[in-house]
Structures are given as structure tokens and as C-alpha cells.
Residue, then its C-alpha position, 0 to 999 in steps of 0.5 A: m700139534v697145535s697150529f700157530s695160526n689158531r692159538a695164543i703163544h704161551l711159552l713158559a720160557f727156560l723150563t725146557l730150554l738149555p741154559s745159554l752162555t754162563l747163566s741159568a735161571t730157570s727158577s727165577p721169576l720172569l720179568a720180560l715174559a715169553p714172546t708174543l705175536d708182536c715179536l713177528k710184526g713189523v715193516p721191512h726197510r729199504g736200503t743197501p747194506q754196506g757190510k759183508n758176510v763172513t764166517i766166524a767160528g763156523v757161524n755166518t756173521y754180518v760185519a760192518e766196519p767204520p769208515k776209514g779215518h774214523d777208528e782212531g784210538p782203541k778199537k770199539v766193537i759191538f756184539f750185535f744180538s738180533d731179534v728173531f729175524s736174524a742179524v743178516w735181515i735187511n733191517n738189522m743190517l742197516i742198523q749195524d751199518y749205522f753203528a759202524t758209521q759212528g766209529y764202531h766195528v759191528l758184528g752180528l752172528d746168525y744164531f738161527f743158522g739160515d732159519p729165521i722166523q720169516n722162513h715160516t710166517d709173513f708179516d700178516l702172521v700167516p704161517f707158510d706151514p699150518d703145522f709150524d710150531f713157534d714153541e719148538w722153533i724158539a727152543k731149537s733156536r735157543q739151543q743153537a745160540a747157546a752152543a754157538l755163542p761162547s766160541w763165537i765171542d772168543a773168536v771175535r775177541r781174538r780178531y780185534g784183540q785184548n785192547a779193543r773195547y767191547h760192547t753189546a746191543g740186543y733186541c727181542f730174542g737177543a736181549k738175553y745174551v746182552m744180560e748174560i755177557s754183561t755178568t762178565d768182564q768181556v764187555v764195557a757196556g750193554s743195551f737192549s731194546h724190547p726184550f723177552e725171556l729175562t728173569e730177575d736174576h738177569f738184573n740181579q747178576i749184571k755187572k756192566p752199565l745197561l741201557m734199556n730202550c722200552a716200548e710203551r705197550d709191550a706184552s713181553f715187558p709190561a710196565p710193572n715188570l719194567y719197574r721191578a727191573v728198575d727197582i732191582l738195579t736201583s737197589r744194587n746201585a747199578s749203572y743203568h738208563t731207562q727210556i720208554y718211547s710213547g706210542t710204541q710197541h714191541g719191535f719199534a727199534t728194528r721194525a718200525n713203520l718209518s712212514d709214521e713220524n712218531a715211530a720213525w723218530a723213536a726208532a732213530d733215537a733208540a739207535k742213536s741213544i745206543i751210540r751215545w750210551f757206548d760213547r759215554f764209556q770211552p776214555l778220553i786219551h788226553p782231555i783238556r783240563s778245566t783250568h785252561t782259559c779260553h775266553p769268551l768260551d766257558p772253560r767248564t764246558f771242555p771237553f764235553l758237549g754242554p750248554r751253549a757258549s757265549g757268541a751264540w754258537p754251540i760248544v765246540l769240542d767233542h772227543l780229543w784224540l792223540s795219534s802217534k803220527y801227529t803228536t811228534k809234529i803237531g801235537t793234539k788233534v781236536v774235533y770241532l762241532g761248532r758252526n764257525l771254525s775260524a771264529f773258534k781259532q780266533r777266540c782261543p789262540t792262547l789255548l791252541t798255541a800253549q797246548k799245540i792243539v790243531v783243530t779240524r772239523d771232521s778228520l777224527g770225529p763221528r761221521v755225520y749220518r744223513g737220513h734215517p739210521l734204519g733206511t726207509s719203510g718197505k712193504a709190510s706184507s712181505g715176509a722174507s727180504 
């Protein structure tokens, strides 16, 4: 058996693995290549997870729920497909908690079944067992995930109902499952960060909007391969958005050193961009029409965030929600994002009166998240957390 510590990882993905979910693409050229040692590097973060572990379809699952009062309208759900450290590792739990503060129900299954990579090697890439075979561990984990995911996804959909809006975010090992479920109608949109083991067919067959958060230096997804993926998506007129973060490498979105300013910013922005991407595809239940006049604000800016309105304060409306407990008595509730709530009410009395709009600062809006979405950096030399 080849020692993990004495060889370069050279997995030929898909040749020996079972196909997972519905897509089998063993003959399609690889764009996101096999995993490298960068998949095992990173810094564990510090923080207190706010979610809970439950069993769904026989799989241990981390569940993070939005704060009370921040889930009006159709439920928004995120399938969280983790990197090789598992959804129940501290860094990934903190990311899921952040997504939950933004109004999403987040569920991450442990498709490693209690055997994540940190059981076998530390962050200095020293295996605890000199005979540990990374190829075999990846193959085993792929087979476990392939067997568990279909029934787990069905169980989550039963839990939140057919009227919920489902999304998927995947990292590294989990990017493959984002692409596969995005060939179906089970999700509204998807996102992956620093993937490995993706083929051209994954990009040729995707049906749903895709956000790609990519590292500047990534041996598993080098720039020419990323550009080829973009060419495929462009040729298909797919809905996608690509971001490349300078000064980053594979793993930056989940295992960044948060004491490094650029790494911390990139990790935070990657998490926030996923929420912005998913928010883009949420319907406004009752948007303000652009024909309404509200001077001196520019009515063209309603209802989305946009250029600064006159009066030197930011545009004032984000999402507009109708709630049955409000409509019969006080009409529509609107979330205000500007600096001066009373000034807005004074400037727009006609609009507020005519439309029976009640303006509130934060009752139904996204929670203001203070601090870094990924917590703070811990010690890089600790393997398990």
C-alpha cells in the first residue's frame, strides 16, 4: 500500500467510483480535477454552533434554523454539501449558522458517517496511520454519499414541504452534488466553492442558476479549466456568475486563516455572495410598482437596492412582504434599510397612505450579522475539532 505521506495524490476520479445521484459521467473530460493536498489544509475556526444535530433518513444532519420572525413567506432551504471535513465540523457549522441568520433553513448531512478526513490526518498533513490510503477513503466516501443522498434529499423536502424553495451550496467534495441536483427541478439555484471532480458533462447538463466561487490558485480547478467551464455555460446561455478571489487557494471559503486580512475578507464575501445569489431568485410577494411616485426619492429604485437617492442616504427598501396577519389590518409591511426612518416616512406620505404601507426597520428583514461569518481562527496544527 502506498503511504499517504510519501506520494503525490493522483486520483483518476470517476473510473472506480460509483455514480452518485442521477449523473454518471465517467467518459466526460475532467474540468475540476482530482483532490490534492490543498483539500486537507486550513485553519479550524472558533465559535459556538447555534444549530443542532438530528437524524434525517438515517444520516446525522446539522440543522440551523433562522431566527424567529425572520422566515416570513415561503420557507427557504439550503442543502449544505460539505468539504472533506464534514458538515458537522466547526468551520462548516459556523457557515451554516450564518446562512440561517439570513433567513434560510440550512441542513448539512454527514455523508462521511463519522469518518471525516481529520480522523486520519492533521493540518500539517501528517497521517495518524502511515498506511492511510487517501484514494480508498475518497472512493469509500463517494459510495456512502451516493447511497445516502437520494433518500436524505427526499426526507428534507418532506420536512419543509413542496411550497418551500430549495437551494444548494457545496464545497470541495460537495461541489459534485450541487451540480448533480442542479440538473433536476429539486432546487431553485446552486453554488459551489473550490470544487474537485467535476466533468464537462456537469456543466453541459446543469439546468439551474449557478454561482462559482473560485480561488486564484487551485490545482484542482486551474484557470484554463475554469474558463472552459465558463465557455460551456456561455454557449448554453446558462444563468451563472463566476468570482475569482485574488491571493486565495483551494479551501479559502471554509478554512481560511482569519487573521490574514485578505483571506478573511474573501471567506466572508464568499459566504455573503451565496446568500445574495440565492436571494436574487426569491420572488417579491407584492412589489411596489415603479409608477408610484415618492419625491425626492427616485421611484425607479423601488423595490431593490440601488444608487443612492437624493437626500444623501441609501435607498430605503429591500424586500416587501405580505403576511396574512397584517394585510387585513395594516396592509403591507416594508423593511427599511436607510439611516433615518422618520425622514423616509416624512418624504413619502402619499405612497405610504395610498398603499397602506407600514414601514419597519427590521421586523421582517435579514438579521444584521455582526462579526465574521466563519468565526475566528483557531490553531492550524489541530486536526480534529
